[in-house]
N, C-alpha and C positions, 0 to 999 in steps of 0.2 A: 335464295331457295325456291321461293316459289315460281317465280320466274323462269328456273331453270325445269324444276315440274313439269310448269306448262308447255314448254318447248320438247321436253321430252315425250310429252302426251301425244302434243301434235304431229311430231316425227311417228310415233308409233302408230297412230291412226292412222296416216296416209298411208305407210308402207304395210298395213294390217297385221302388224305385230303383235299379236292380241294379248300374250304373257308382259308386254311392256308395256301396254294401254295399261294392266290391273296394276302394276305395280304403279307406273303414274298417279293412278287414282289413289292409292293407297297411301303415296308419297305425300298426295295434296293434302288428303284427308289429316295424316300425321303433322304436317307442317301446319294446320288450321289449327286442330288443338293444341298445339304448343300455342298460339297468338290468343288462344279463348275464342275462335268463329264457329261456335260449335254447330252451327247450320250449315256452313260450311263442310262442314265433316261430316255431318248425316248426309247430304248432297253426295259427297265425293264416296262415304263407304257404299252409300248406294249403288253408286255407276258400276263400282270395282265389284262389289256381291252379283250386279245384275250379268256380268263378264264371265265372271268366277262360276256362276250356273251356266250358261251357256257352252262354258268351256269344259265344265268339269273340272275345274281347279279347287277341290276342296279345302286345299290350306289357305288358299288366299280368299276363300269363301268364307271360310272361321275367323282370320284374322277381322275381314270387314264388317263380319257380323260384332265383333267385340268392341269395336271402335263406333259402331251406330247404336251401341245399346248404351255403351259411355257418353256419347251425345246427346243420346233421347234423356238419359238421367237427368243432365246438366240443362236441359232446357224445357224442364220441370215435367216430365212424363217418366215418372221413375217405376210405373207398373208396367208401362211397355217395355222399359230397360230389363225390367226383372222377367218376362214373356221371354225376350230376345235370348236372354244368358243364359236361360232353362236349356232353351233349344239350342245353345252352343255345346251347354256342356253335353248334352245328350250325344250330339255327335262326335263331339272330342272325345266322349271316354269309346265309340268303335273305333279311332283308330288304333292300328299298331303297337305298342310301348316307345318302339325308337322314332318311328312315326310322329307323335302327339308330344313328342319333347323339343323336337324342332321348333311345332308351333307356339309349345308353352315357352319357351323363352322369349319368343314376341309378344305374346297375348296376356301372362300372367300380372305386367306389371300394370296395365291397361284394366285388367280383372280387379285385382287388389284397389288401383285408383275409384274404379265406381262402386267397389262395396264400401270404401271407407267412406263416401259421400254418402252414401245410402244408410248408414251409420250401422254398417254390418262389421261392428271392428273386429272380433275375434275372427271372423271369414278374410278380411282382410289383411291382418297380420299372417294367418294363416297362406294366403296366396303369394303375399310379398317374402315371407319365408323361402317357401318352395322355389319363386323365384329367383333368390339368392345362391341357394343351393344350386339350382343349373348353372345359373352364372359361375358359380365356383366349379362346376364338376366339368361345364362344356368350356368353359377358359372365352366364353361369348359374352363379352365386355359392354355391348350397346347399350343397355339397361341400366347398369351398375348405379349411375349416379340416382336415377330415377326410384330404385327398389331402396337407395340408402334414407332419402329424404320420406318415402312410403312407412319403413318400418318406424322412422322417428315420428312422426303421424300417429300412427297405430300406437306405439307404446307411448306416448304422452296422453292418447285418448280414453288408455286403460290406466292411468294415474302412474304409470312406470317410470320416472322422470330422469332416471339416470340412465337406463338404458335407450331413451329416448335421447336425452345430449349428446351421448358416444356415437347414435347411428348420424346425429344431426352434424354434429365434428367431422364425422368423417366425410360424409357428402361435403361440408364446406372447403373443408382442406384439398378434395377431388377438385372439386368447381373450380376453385382457383389454381389447381396444377393445371387442369387442360383447359383453362378460361373460359367455363361454362356458365353466363350471366343467370342465366334460368335456374340450377342447381342452386349458386351462390343465392340467390335471392330466398329460394323455396330455404334452405339452411338458414341464411340468416333469421328468417319469420319463424322460425322452428324453435331456435336459440333465444329468442327475443320471448318468443311465447312461456318459454320455460322459464327465464329471468320474471317474467312479468309474474307469472303463479308464484313465484319465492318475494315477491315483493319489494324486487331490485328496479326500479322503474325507470329510473335514467338510464341502466345499462340496456333494458326491454324496450326502450324509446330510441335510442341511437340503434339497436341493432336492427327493428322494426322498421324506421325511418331509411336507413341504408337498403335494406332489402327492400322499399315500395318504389323509390327512386329507380333501381336495378331492373326491376320487372318494368315500368312503366317506361322505361329507357330501351328496353327491345320489344315493346309492342305486346305485352303476354297480358292481354284485357283481363280474364278471370282471374291470374295468378294478379294481377296488378289490385284487383278489388278485391280480393279474399284478402289480403296484406291492408289493404287501406281499411278495411273493416275494424282488424285487428289494431291497427293505428288508431283509431277511434275511439277504441275502446281506454286504449292507455292513456290517450289523452283527455278523456273523460273521468278516470283515476287520478290524473295531475290538475284537473280544473283548466286544462287549455282548451275550453269551450269553442273557440272560434276554428283551431284546426281539427277539433271531434268533427265540427258541423262540416267544412270542407271534405273530409274523408268521407264521412258520409252519406254525402251528397254527390261522391266520386262513386261510393259501391252504387246508388239507386241509377246514376247515368250509366256507368257501362253494363249493368244487367239490363237496363230497359235497351242499350245499344245493342246485344251482343243477346238480348232474349234469354234470357238466364231467369228462373221466377224465384229460383233460390236465394240470389245477391240482390233480387229488387224487394226482396221480404226481408231479407239482414238491413239493405238500407233506409226502408222504411221503418223500419224495428229501430236504427240507430236515431235516427231524426228525432221519434216520439220520445227515446231518453234524454232528447236535449230541450223537449218542451217542459219540463217542470210540472208535470202531469196537468196541463192546462188542457182545453177541449183541445185543440186543432192534435195534440201531442195522441190524445185518444182515439182521434181521427187514423192517423199514421198508424198505430197498432193495429187497427180495426183493418185498414189495406194489408198491412203487415201478415196479420193470422187470415186475412184471405186468400194469401198468395200461397199461403205455409198451406191451405186446407187444399187449394188447388192442385198442389201437386202429390197430395197425399189419396187423390182419387185412385178407387181400383185397387191399391194396395190391402192384400190380407193383415188380418188382425197380426201375425207375427211380424212382417214386414212394415208396418205402422210404427208398432212398439220401437223398433230398431230406429227406425227413421227418426223418432220425436226423441232417441237418446242423447243427440248431441246439446251439448250445454244451451247454446243460444236458440235453436230451436223449440228445446220443452220449454224456455222463459218467452218466446214469443207466445207459445200454443197458453200457456198459463198467463198472458199480459203482464208479465213480470220487469217494472220499469224501473225495480230499485237498484243503488248503486251498485256499482262494478266491486264486484270480491275481490278481497286482499287477501293475507294473510291474517289471521285470527289476531284480535287483541286481547288484554286477560278477560277484558270488561265479558265481550263476546263470548269468550270460554267460559264462563261464568253464568251467563245469560242463558245459554243453550237456545235460544229461540229466535236467530237471525236467519237467512236466505243461506251466510256461507256454514250453519249448523248444519239446516237442510239439505243442501249440497254435500256435506262432508258424510250425511249419515246416505245420502243416494249412493255416494260414489264408496265408503263402507262395504254396502249391499254389492255394488255390481263387481268390484273385485272379489267378493265371496261367490257370487254366480261365474265371475272369469275362472276361479280355485277349481270350483266343481267344475265347469268346462272342460279344461283342460283333464280331467281327470276321465270326464265321461264324453268326449267330441266327439259327436257320429254325425259329422254336417254331411250335408247333400252328395257331395262329391265322393267321399268315402260309401256312403250305402249305395249309391249309383254302381261304384266300382266292383265293390261287391256283391251285390244284383249283378253285373253281367259276369262275373267269373261261376255263378252260381247256374246261369243260365247254359251257359256252355257248357258247362259241368250235366247236365240237365241233360242236354243236346246229344252230345256228345255218349252219355248212356244208355239213350233211348236208340241211337243208330250204333253202336256197338254191338246189342241186344239181335241186329239184324245181322251183321257181318258173319260172314261164313270164310272166306279166304283171310288164311293165318297173317300175311303181309301187308294186306292192308291193315289189316286190325292191330298189330304192331306201329304201321306209322303211324293211326290216328291216336294212338298213346303217348307218343313221341312226341306228336304236335303238340297236342295237347296239354302235355306238362310242358314241354319246352315255353310253351309263349305263355303259360299263369303264373311259371317261376321266375319268368323275363331271363331265363338261360343264355349263352351264349354258342352253346353247342350242348348234344348230348349223345348217351350211348344206350339202347336196351341188349342187354348181354343175356344170352341162356346158356345154361351148362349143359355141354353134349359129350359127355363120356370123358374119354382121354382127352379131349382138347382143351379143355376146361371151357372158362366162360368165352364164348364165341358171340361176337355181334351181330344180332340180327335185323335194327333196325337203327335209324340215324337221326338228329335232329340239326336241322341247319346245318348240312355238311355237303356238298358235291359229289354224290357217288362217283363222278369221272376224277374229282381230286383224289392224285398220288403219291401227295408231298407225304413225307414219312411220317409229321409231326402232326398230321390231318386227323388220323386212326388211329392215334397214340391216345389213353387214357391211365389213369392209375390202376394197376392190377392190385394192387395192396388194400387201398378202400374198397373194390368191388369183391375182392375174397375177403374180407371181412367182414361185409355186409352180407354176405352169403352165408358164409358162416355160422354168424349168429343169428341172422334173421331181424336185424334190428339196423333202424335206421342211421345214418351218421350224415349230418350237417356239420360242417366247419366251415365259419365266419370267415376267417383267414388261418390260412394254412402257413403262412409264413410265421404266427405265433403259436400253432398246437403242435402239440410235445409228440415226438412218434411223425412227423409228416415234413415238419421244414426240408428236412434233407433228401425224400425219394428223391430220385434223377427224375421220376415223369413229372411233378410238382415243379423242378427247377426248368425243363425242356419245355414245357407247357406254360409258363408262366403264369399256372393257377392258382387265383385268389380266393373263390369261393367254391366250396366242394357240395353238392347234396346227391345221396345214394341210397335208395332203399328199394328193398328186396319186393322180388314178382314172385307172387302166391300163386299155389294151383289149388283146387278145393277139387277132391277126387268124393264125392259122394256115395256113400255104401247104400247094401241094403236094410232091411228094417232091425236085422241082429248086427248091423254094422254101424259105426259111428263114421260121419264124414272126416276125413281126414286132409288138413292142410300144410301143406308142404312149400319150402322157396324152390322155384326152377329156372332163377335168375334174377339181373338186378336191372 
């Protein structure tokens, strides 16, 4: 695949096809990501970004920056990754809804992966869930397998093991159906981790061993190392110290080869745990802690807390070389002072925060989106106060409302004597289009709102009593309807109060 992309790049450069050149750079970056070659991801994404900026290709510019943000995080610079991600979100929310959807289908899986790596588990789950929703809505299934494994990882980290198992099992079955070894390896590793947490060491060793072989066979360096660390943990729990040593050595070696400080830190920590608290073990631990601290440079307090929230990072930070936690025995339950008990307390607290977060979630993306809408509304209000041309004023109202509610099309109707409600402005309709259905609207809904002065919102007209058989609804295949009254205020003099009357919808 890499050879084909490089050949495509060579041809594109030779004939001056800039769009194809950018696509080739992005394909090389994505291919390098699959192989765990994050230095190459950063290089190719930077090239794609440079050409995208030069040719004003905003879609490709955003995709390249998302890939670069992910690579930079893996290479040990999470603070820089956060900075890039912030700029991406800012630009992404400037795009119209339909244009944003096309890009989000591509970038959300990579955003979710980076967020999970950073310990931003709730955000990672939200991004993966939104990516899955877009997959179902659009039918674009390019990232379906990866999204399932990301959902499994997020649920597992939140302690929702049954949900995690369901997602991993779906990913495994899909990967086996389409012969995708990377997906199979990720899914097996996830299921193996769940078996490990449940104390089923034999099943965990089998699944993780198979996934390790699979990832190594396809040359996925980061994935193989990540699985090797889990395999080492399981080997320690089964007292297979020789296998554990081999696995931790591999993690450290691969981490150095691909320049990933996270893997290097895990490798040193794993080797330290083999040292039986010897002087050499504590030397390895200090190296692991230094590598860990190097990654945290420049992170905000909130991002730092997220980063250390993952189990193994927390243990590295605290120098915890204790034996691997397994399901509690009766003695441990009675004692309540073991490492496992501490982790259970942390886990319960985390799940409490998770429940609270689900009720009051206001992450950056939602706040940014709300702020954007308010800024647009404020700008429109200022501009309309200066507008003296009625046609332009009505057109401005329709464009604002249509874009903010995500309408396919819309009408602004005014009451004109014996003619009834007459279209005076439209949204997303070509004035030259003379097809009959183009200018048709639900007169029954419009008349109801005009007469009552009350807005109507119908989420599903097929299930709304009184609307499911309306001819206009059937002809237009309308699913959702929003209609609000348009009011005019007549200001009275000192003796007469202002009057508010409905003039249209």
